N, C-alpha and C positions, 0 to 999 in steps of 0.2 A: 463284372458282376453277372452271376447267372440267377435263375429264378428260384433256384434251392434255398436262396437265403432267406425266401419268405417263410420257409417252415422250419427253419433252424431255431432252436431252443435258445431262450435267453441263458439258460445254465451254461450250454457250451462257449458262449462269449465269456461268461463270466470265469469260466475254468480256463480260458486261454490266457485272460488276464492275470489270473492267480500264478500260472505257471512261467509267465513273462512279464513282470509288472512294467518292465522298461516299454513295451510295446504302446502303454497307453501315455507317454509321455508327448508324443506329436499331437494327440487329440486334446491334453490340457493346453499345450501351446495353442493351437486353434481356437479352443473355447476362449482363451485369454484375449485372442483378437477381436473375436466377434464379441464378447461383453465390452471390449474399448470402443468399438464402433456403435454399439447400443448406447452407451453412454454420451457418446459425442453426438449421437442424432438426438437423444433425449434432453441434453443441453441446449442445441439448436431450436427444438421445438417449445421448448419451455420458455426460452428467450424471446421467441417470436410469439408466443401465446400472451406474455405479458401486456402486450400492446392492445390485446383484446379482452382483459379479464374485466375492466369495468362495464363492457358490452353484456358480457355473458353474466356478470352479477346482476346487471338490470333485468335480462331475461329470465333467470332464475327466480327471481325474487317476485316476479308475477303473481304467482300463486297466493301471496299475502299482501299483494296490492302494491307492490313495488318497494325499493329501498328506503322510501320515506317511512314506511311502517316497520323498519327496524331501528335497532338502537346499538350503539356502540358504548360499553362501560368501561373497559380497558384504554388505555392511552396508546397502545400498540394494536388494538383490535382491528381497525379498519386495514393496517397495513398487513397484518398477518391474514385476514381474510382474501385481500388483493393476491398476495402471493400465493396463498393455497390454490385460489382460483386458476391462477397462471400455471402452477404445477399439474394441476388435475388434468387442464385443457391440453398441456403439452404432452402429457402420458398418453392420454387418449389419441392425440396426433401423431404420436410415435409409435403406437401400438402395431400398425401394418409393417412398418420397417423393422421393429423387433422381431416379429413374427416371421418375416424373410429371413434375418439372420439366423434365426433357430433353425430354419428350414434348411440354409447353407450350410450349418455344421453337422446336421444329421445326415443330409442328402448323400454324401458319399459312403455312408454304411448300411444304406437300405436299397431294396430292389427298385428297378426302374418303375415298376409299376406303383409300389408305395410311394415313390420319391414324387411321381406326378400328382397322386393322391394329396399328399402333405401340400403340395404347391396348389393346389386347385383348392384345398380345404381353408387356405389362409383369407382369402376375401369372404367366405361364408362366416368364418370365426368373428370377423369384423363386424359384419352385418347383424350376426346375431347378438353380439356385445351390444350394438347401437340399438337395435331394436328391444332390447330390454331397458336400455337406458330411456328409451322414447316411451315405452310402456309405463316406467316408473313416473315419467315426468307429467304424461297427457292423460294417463287413466288412473294410477292409484293415488297420486299425491292430491290432485283435486277433490277426493275424496275422504282422505285422510286428515290433511291439514284442517279442514273446518270442524271435524270432529274433535280433534286435539286442542285446537285453540278456543273451542266453544263448549267443552266439556262441563264445566262448573259455573260460567257465566261471570266468571272472573275476567276482567279485561286483558288480553294478552299483548305484550308487545315484547315478542323475543328478540335476543342480541343478533347482531349479525354472525357473530361465531358460531352461536348454537344452532341459527337457523341454517347455514350452510354446511356446517358439519353432517347435521341430521340429513340434509338433502343429498350431499355428495354421497354418505354413507349408503342410503337406500338406493339410489341410482346404480352405485357401483355392484352391490350384491345383488339386485335384479338382473342387471347387465351380466353378471357373471354366471347367474344360474341359467340363463338362457343359452349358454354354450352347452348345456347338458346333451343335447341331441348329437351334436358335432362330437364331443367327446365319447359317446358310444359308439357312433358311427367308425371312429378310428381303432377303438379297442377291439370292435367287431370285426375289422380289417385285418387285424393281426392275430385275431383268433383268441383273445382274452375275455371276449363276452359273447354270451350264446343268445340270440333272440328269442329261443323257445322259453329259456328261463326267465328272462324280462318279462315275457307275456304271461307265464304261469304266477309270477310274484307281483302280479299288477295290485293286489289288495294292500301287501306289505307295502308296496311303493308309495300308495295314495297315504297311507299312515304316515310314513316318514315324510312324504311333502307337506301333509299337514303340520307336523312338527316343525320343518324347516318354515313354513309358511309363519307360525306362531314367533319365530325367533326373528323373522325379516320382518314383518308387519310392525309398525310403529304403534299401532292399536290392538286392543284386545276384542274389539267387537266383531260379531261373525261377519259383517258385511266387508270390511277390510280385508279379513281372513281369507273370504272367499275371492275377492278380485285378485289375490296373490295366488291362491291355490289353482284356480281356474287355468291360467295359462302355463303353469308348471304342470299340470296333470296332462294338458294337451301336448306339451313338450314331451313328457315321458312317452305317450304312445306313439309320437313322431320319431321318439329315438328307436322304439320298436321296428317301425317301418324300415328306418334307414339301417337299423342292425340286419334286418333280412336281405336288405338290399347289398350292404357290403359281404355277406357271408356269399349270396349268390354272386357276387362279381370274383370271388377268390374260387367259385367253381364247388364250394363245398355243400354240404346237406345239413340245414340248422338242428 
């Protein structure tokens, strides 16, 4: 495989597949094998995670004072919460392996430079995601939960299902949003994003981030929105820096 693959247009690859549809069958078979291994790994991590579900339920319930502050209304609610925690923890543990399987699938079709960049990007992707999860748990929730539970003065005793669903959703979406700089770096590396365009459109980006923060934030007060917006804006400018670095690594002019 030579370096010219870096500059090959996606349309050329699509045209080749259109001319010879049978050429994609080996890739489909390879994808099936990778997906099967992902599912096996996920099954193993979820099974192992069930042993630690109760521990993590205790840890994640600390922002509201512990499990004793929650209640279960439905007969199967405790079981459902226990299983969901094991599932989410298992998915989190399997993420690095799933990322490696994706890399193994795409590696034969990309240049050596892109292959190494993808491999090195996996630990960064995992680190960014868990950094977002940690931010949601340690920074955002301690501010948002007291506001939500004490807004009207009505005694609040959330159910376990509603509390953990709310908590896990917030942690997931914040963790996912922290992947933005890495996504921009990858897209810039393959020439789909121009850092100069990102820099000139920063005002529009701030508006979009504010809308996204309003959708992610569980409250409507400006304090909690600012807590979400601030890291997202910083991540956007970090993505610009990474985009310039990616373009420079390709030997191109932004």
